[in-house]
Each structure stands twice: as structure tokens, then as C-alpha cells.
C-alpha positions in Angstrom: 11.4 19.2 10.0 11.9 21.3 13.1 11.2 24.9 12.6 13.7 26.4 14.9 15.4 29.7 14.0 18.7 28.8 15.6 20.4 25.5 16.7 21.5 24.8 20.2 25.0 25.7 21.0 27.1 22.4 20.6 28.5 22.9 24.1 25.1 22.7 25.7 25.0 18.8 25.8 28.3 18.7 27.8 27.0 21.2 30.3 23.7 19.4 30.6 25.4 16.0 31.1 27.6 17.5 33.8 24.4 17.9 35.9 22.5 14.9 34.7 20.3 14.5 37.8 18.9 18.0 37.3 18.4 17.4 33.6 16.3 14.3 34.4 14.2 16.1 37.0 13.7 18.9 34.5 12.8 16.5 31.8 10.1 15.0 34.0 8.8 18.6 34.7 8.8 19.3 31.0 6.7 16.3 30.2 4.2 17.1 33.0 4.0 20.8 31.8 3.5 19.7 28.2 0.5 17.6 29.2 -0.8 20.4 31.3 -0.5 22.8 28.3 -2.5 20.6 26.0 -5.2 20.2 28.6 -5.3 23.9 29.2 -6.0 24.5 25.5 -8.7 21.8 25.7 -10.4 23.7 28.5 -9.9 27.2 27.0 -11.1 26.3 23.5 -13.9 23.7 23.8 -15.7 25.1 20.8 -12.7 24.3 18.6 -13.7 20.7 17.9 -10.9 20.1 15.5 -8.4 20.6 18.3 -10.0 18.4 21.0 -9.0 14.8 20.0 -5.4 15.7 18.9 -4.8 17.7 22.1 -6.4 15.0 24.3 -4.1 12.3 22.6 -1.1 14.6 23.0 -1.8 15.1 26.7 -2.1 11.4 27.4 1.1 10.7 25.6 2.9 13.4 27.5 1.7 11.9 30.8 3.0 8.5 29.7 6.4 10.2 29.0 6.3 11.8 32.4 5.8 8.4 34.0 8.6 6.9 31.9 11.0 9.6 33.0 9.9 9.1 36.7 10.9 5.4 36.3 14.4 6.5 35.2 14.6 8.9 38.1 13.7 6.0 40.5 16.1 3.7 38.8 18.9 6.2 39.4 17.7 6.9 43.0 16.9 10.5 42.2 13.9 12.1 43.9 11.4 14.1 41.8 11.3 17.6 43.3 10.5 21.2 42.7 12.8 23.2 40.5 13.2 26.9 39.9 12.0 27.6 36.3 14.5 28.7 33.8 12.3 31.5 32.4 12.2 29.9 28.9 8.4 29.2 28.7 7.5 32.5 30.4 9.7 34.3 27.9 8.1 32.6 25.0 4.6 33.4 26.3 5.4 37.1 26.4 5.1 37.1 22.6 1.6 35.6 22.5 -0.9 38.2 21.3 -4.0 38.8 23.4 -6.7 39.0 20.8 -8.5 36.0 19.4 -8.0 34.0 17.2 -4.4 35.4 17.2 -3.9 34.2 20.8 -4.8 30.6 19.9 -2.6 30.6 16.9 0.3 31.9 18.9 -0.2 29.4 21.7 -0.3 26.5 19.3 2.9 27.7 17.6 4.7 28.4 20.9 3.9 24.9 22.1 5.1 23.5 18.8 8.4 25.4 19.2 8.9 24.0 22.7 8.4 20.5 21.3 10.8 21.2 18.5 13.5 22.4 20.9 12.9 19.4 23.1 13.3 17.1 20.1 16.5 18.7 19.1 18.0 18.6 22.6 16.9 15.1 23.4 18.7 14.0 20.3 21.9 15.8 21.5 21.6 14.1 24.9 21.0 10.7 23.4 24.1 11.0 21.3 26.3 12.2 24.2 25.1 10.2 27.3 27.1 7.2 28.4 24.1 5.5 30.2 22.6 3.2 27.5 19.2 3.2 29.2 19.0 7.0 29.1 20.2 7.0 25.6 17.5 4.6 24.6 14.9 6.7 26.5 15.8 9.9 24.7 16.1 8.2 21.3 12.7 6.6 21.9 11.2 10.0 22.6 12.6 11.8 19.5 9.8 10.7 17.2 7.1 11.6 19.7 8.6 15.1 20.2 8.8 15.7 16.5 5.2 14.4 16.0 4.0 16.7 18.8 5.7 19.7 17.1 4.0 18.7 13.8 0.6 18.3 15.6 0.8 21.8 16.9 1.8 23.1 13.4 -1.1 21.2 11.8 -3.6 22.5 14.4 -2.4 26.0 13.7 -3.5 25.5 10.1 -7.0 24.9 11.4 -7.0 28.3 12.9 -5.3 30.5 10.2 -4.3 30.3 6.5 -1.0 28.7 5.7 0.7 31.9 4.8 -0.3 33.5 8.1 0.9 30.5 10.0 4.3 30.5 8.2 4.8 34.2 8.8 3.9 34.0 12.5 5.9 30.9 13.0 9.0 32.7 11.7 8.4 35.6 14.1 7.9 33.3 17.1 10.8 31.1 16.1 13.1 34.1 16.1 11.7 35.1 19.5 12.3 31.6 20.8 15.9 31.7 19.8 16.3 35.1 21.5 14.7 33.9 24.7 16.9 30.8 24.7 20.0 33.0 24.3 19.1 35.0 27.4 17.5 32.6 29.9 19.5 31.6 32.9 22.2 29.0 32.3 20.6 26.4 34.6 20.9 22.7 34.0 17.6 22.5 32.0 16.4 21.2 28.7 15.4 24.7 27.7 18.2 26.8 29.3 
């Protein structure tokens, strides 16, 4: 179950598909950033041994997804390139508390919310896209994105009691919905 405070506007998929090349480039960036985020947590919290194996596995899987999206870009003749960020992730990170272990809890929950939003939006794209290969790609990634969301939620339970995790997740999910409502309307998975 995705723990999002607000669903995506139904018109988002049509806007995204109108600039499909940019969405695919952004999707590749999202997979790369997801791997990087998991690795950053590994390096920042090496003493948190319960986090190490799940984050390592998650990072490897995200890199495999990155490579898979790169293959689709190549198939379509689209060059992977730099993009101006939408402000979504930066906006989410503004709500992360600075003191530990609150910071770690918030980072885990924020990354989980990003995965949840990705899962929701990949499902919308899979249902709307006319290219059967892209539809298969996005449908194939849905279970992984949902699992990654759940992995982060489970890891948060290793950091704080369930009632604290639930309460903080509600706060951060409301913040995520507000950030999503105000980020630039760029052709992005999270804009």
C-alpha cells in the first residue's frame, strides 16, 4: 500500500506523454539518483548494520533499472543528457530534521515516499502509453518500486517505534503532496 497523502492529478499522464522523450530521460535520472541515495545512506550510517544489506540490494536493483531505461532510450534514439531538476527532491529534503536519529528516520521515509510516487506514476504511464515496450517496462517496474517503498518503511521501523514512524510518515507525506503541488510543471516523473 502506497502511503501518499494525495494522488496524482489525472491529467498528469497526458502531459507527461506529450513529452515522452523528456520523461524517459528523467526516468533514467531518477533510477540513477535512487541508487545514489541508497549508497549515500550506506556511507553515512555504516554502524546501522540492519540497513546495510537491504540498502546495498536496493542500490544494485536501481542501477539495473537505470541500465534498462538507458536501453529504451537507445532503442528510441534518445541521448541521455543533463536535465534541470524539478525541485521535487530538494523540496522534500527541506523537511528532514537535522538531529539524529530523527534525520535518519526522515531520510528513510522521504526516500520511501519518492519510491511510492514513482510507483504510482509509472502505473499511470503504463496504462496510458501507446508503445507496448514502454508499457511493459513500466508495468515491470511497478512491483520493484512498491517493494522499495516498503523496504524504506521497514528500515524506518529499525530506527524508531511504529507509532513514531506512522506519525512522522503522515507529516512527511503531507509535505510531499504540498511540494508536488508547487514544483515546476516540467515533463518529469515528479513534477
